[in-house]
N, C-alpha and C positions, 0 to 999 in steps of 0.2 A: 773400877773404870767408870762407873756411873757417876760417882762423886767427883771425879776429875772433870768429866764433861759438864757437870753442874757448876763447878767452880769456874771453868772457862766461860760458861754462858753468863754467869753473874759478872765476871770481870769485863766481858764485852759489853754487857748492858750498862754497867757503871761508866765505862769509858765513853759510850755513846751519849749517856746522860750528861756527862761532864762537858763534852764537845758542844752539845745543844745549848747548855747553859752559857758557855763562852760565846756562842753565836748570838744568843738573845741579848747578852750584855753588849756586844759590839754593835748590834742594830740599834739598841736603845741609846747608845752614845752618839750614833750618827743621826738619829731622828729625834733626839731629845729636844728640850726647850731651846730655842734659838731665834733667828731673825724672823720678822714677820712684817708684812705691809699693813700698817695701821696699828699694830700692837705686838707685844712679845712678853715672855714670862720666863722666870727661872726659879729654881727651888729656894724656899726660904722658910725653914722651920717646918711647921705642919701645913703650910700653904704655899702659894706661888706669888713671887714678886712680879708685878706686871708693869709695863711701860707703854705709853702711847703718846703720840704727838699729833698736833693739828694746827694749821694756820687759820687766822681770823683777820680779815676775810679770806676766802679761798682763791680769789683772783684779784689782781691789781694791775695797774699800769706802771710803766717804768718810772722810777722816782718816788712812787708812793710807799707808805710804810705798812707793815703787817705785824701783828702780834703772834708769835709762835709759842704755843703752850706745850710743855713736856710734863706729863703727869706720871708719877710713880705711885702705884697702889700696892699696899701690903695687906692682903687678906688673912695673914697668919695670926696666931694668938700671941706671938712674941714680936717685940719691936726689932727693926733692922737698924744697925748703927753703921756710921762711916760709909755712906753710899756715895759713889762718884758717878758723875754724868759727863759724857763727852758729846758735844754737838758739832757736826760738820755740815756746812752748806755747800751745795754744788749746783751752779757756780757760786763763788764767794759773794757775800752780801756785806753791807755795812751794818754792824750791830750798834744800835743807838742806845739801848738800855737793857739791863738784866735784873731780874728780881733777886738774884743771888750773885754776889760779886765773884768773878772767876779767879782761879788761882793763877800763878805765873805760868803754869803748864796748860792754860786754857781749859781747865777742868772746873766743873761746878760740884761742890760738896754739900751733901745734906748730912748733918750730924746724926739725925735719927728720923726714922719714919715709924710712927707708932703702930701698935698692933691694930689690925682691921681699920686702918686709916690710910690717907694718901697725902702726897705733897706735890706741889706744882712749881716748875721753873718756867718763868715767862720771859721771852726775849722779844724785844722790839727791833725789827730790822727794816732796812730800806732796799727795795728792788733796784738793781743797778740802772743808771741812766747816763748815757754818754752825752756830754755837752761840748764835744770837740768841734773846733773850726779847722777845716782842712783847706789850705790854699796852695795852688801850684801854678807855676808859669814855665812854659817850655817852648822850644823851637826845634823843628826837625828839618834837615836838608838832606837830600839824597838823590841818587839816580839808579834806576833799575826797576825791580818789581816791588810794589808796596802793598801790604795787606794790614790794615790797622783796624783794631776792634777795641773799644773802650766803653766803660759803663760807670756812671756815678749814681749813687742811690742813697736816699735817707729813709727808705721804707723799712720798717722794723717787723720782723716775723715773730709770731707768738712762740713762747718756749716755756719750760718748766724750771722752777728752782726746787731742788730736793733737799730735805733736811734728814740727815742720817744721825741717829741717836744710839749711843752705847751706854749702858749702865751696869755697874757692878758694885758689890759690897764685900767687906771683909768677911771671909769664912763662908760665903754663899756661892757655890757653883761657879759656872763660867758666865761671862757677860751676856746680857740680853740685849738684842738690837731691834731697832724699829726705824721705819722711814715713812715720810709723808711728803706731799708735793704741793706746791703753790703754782697756779697758772698765771703767767705774765702775758697780758694781752698784746697783740700786734698793734702797730700804729701806722697810720697813713703818712705818706711822705711824697717825695718827688724822685724822678729818675730821668737821666739823660743817657741815651745810648747812641754811639757814633760808629759808623762803619765806612771805611774808605779803602778802595782797591783800584790798582791800575799799574801801568808801566810807563816809564819815561822819567822826565825831570820832575822833582817833587820838592816843595818847600811849604812848611806849615808852621804856624805859631798858635799857641793856646794859653788861655788863663782860665782857671777854675777856682770857684770858692764854694765849699760845701759847709753849711752851718747846721749841725745836728741839734742845736738848741731850738730852732724854729722850723727845722726840716726843709729849709730852702736850698736851692742850688742856683748858682749864677755861672754862666759859661760864655766866653768870647773866643771866637776862632777865626783865623785867616787861613784860607786854603788856596794854593797856587800849584797847578800841575799841568804839564804838557805831555801829550801821548807820544810814545816812541817805542819801537820794538827793543828788546833787550836780549843779551846773550846770557844763558843760564849755564854756569859751570858745573858739570857733572863729574869732574875729576877724572876717574879712570875711563869714562865713556866720552870724554871730550866735552864740548859745549854744544848747546842747542839754542836755536833762536826761538824766542817767545814774545808774545805781545798780549796786552790786555787794555781795552779802553777803560777810561776812568769812570768810577761809580762812587757816589757819596750818598749815604742815607743817614738821616738824623731822626731819632724818635724822642719826643719830649712828653713825658707822662707826669701829670700833676694830679695825684689823688687828693691833695688838699683842696683843690678848686674844682675837681671832677672834670678835668679836660685833658685831652691827648692830642698832640700835633705830630705830623710827619712831613718832612720835606727832604728834597735831595735831587740828584741828577744821575742818570744812567747812560752808559755808552757814549761818553763825551771825549772829544780829543783835546779839550782845553777846559780847565777849571780855574776861575779867578774870582773868588767870592769871599765875603765875610758874613758872620752872623753873631748876634748877641742875644742871649735868652736869660730871663729871670723867671724861676718857678718858685712861687711862694703861696701862702695861704689865700691871699686876696686875688689870685689869678696868675696867668702866665703872660709875660710880655716878650715878644720876639720881634727883632728887627734884623734885616739882612739886605745885602746889596752887592753890586759888582765892584771889583777892585779891592785894594787893601784898605781895611778899616782904620781910620785915624786914631780911635780911642779904644782903650781897654777897660777892664773892670775898675781899676783904681781911678781912672779919669771919670768914669760914670759915678763912682761913689763921691768924688769931690763935687761934681755938679749937683747931685741930690742933696748934699749937705748945705750947699750954698743956696 
């Protein structure tokens, strides 16, 4: 009876040891070499294969170039052969040059990284810069309640470009991953913000030109409105009478020339005005008056060229 108890005891002990070994193996698989901010590693022979990446310089303006260096280090006593590198940028950038020609699958291949040595992949990329010219012309006519809010801006906010690197070699563990970031600086620009609200007869026309190359904005607007109460259809509840005097507010913010302008009108029964504004690096030019403006942006451009 004692021998049976001992056998059962050793069987339970061996089973517990086996389960603990499985648990340790599972934890090691989950927490083993993997992704890392600034560097990563994976098994390679009697050492660890390491990968790191860094941009030079660490911050740029839109449209400027940067060299991104991806370094593979092999501290082991044996060389690593057929090593593949995949590089992904978020957001996408324009790759101008690479020290290693990529394959058709956009992979970079190192034939060999010697024992206790390193290899570097260098990529020259350009930070995205928009050089779009946006032009719009529109006319609005209507009757009832109007609530108009619009904004045009060439101000650029700062953001980051991330470089995500994956590296793997034949016969060596799972891929090792690494990421690094490049700071893209914000840029000054111009902004036009318009707000109109009221009830009655309404007629408006507008031309806008936004040039992201030099961060300028040009806008020409005609506004004509007469106050009158209106009936608001509430469907199941019938209609209700409403009214709102006319208000117009315009904000012109020009960070390029360090000036901001506000003008407009509140609680008006009648609006009949035009204005033309140019916000650019050498200053803000605003002209406005009563009645319908005879010229628009394209007329002003012709007069400036002549």
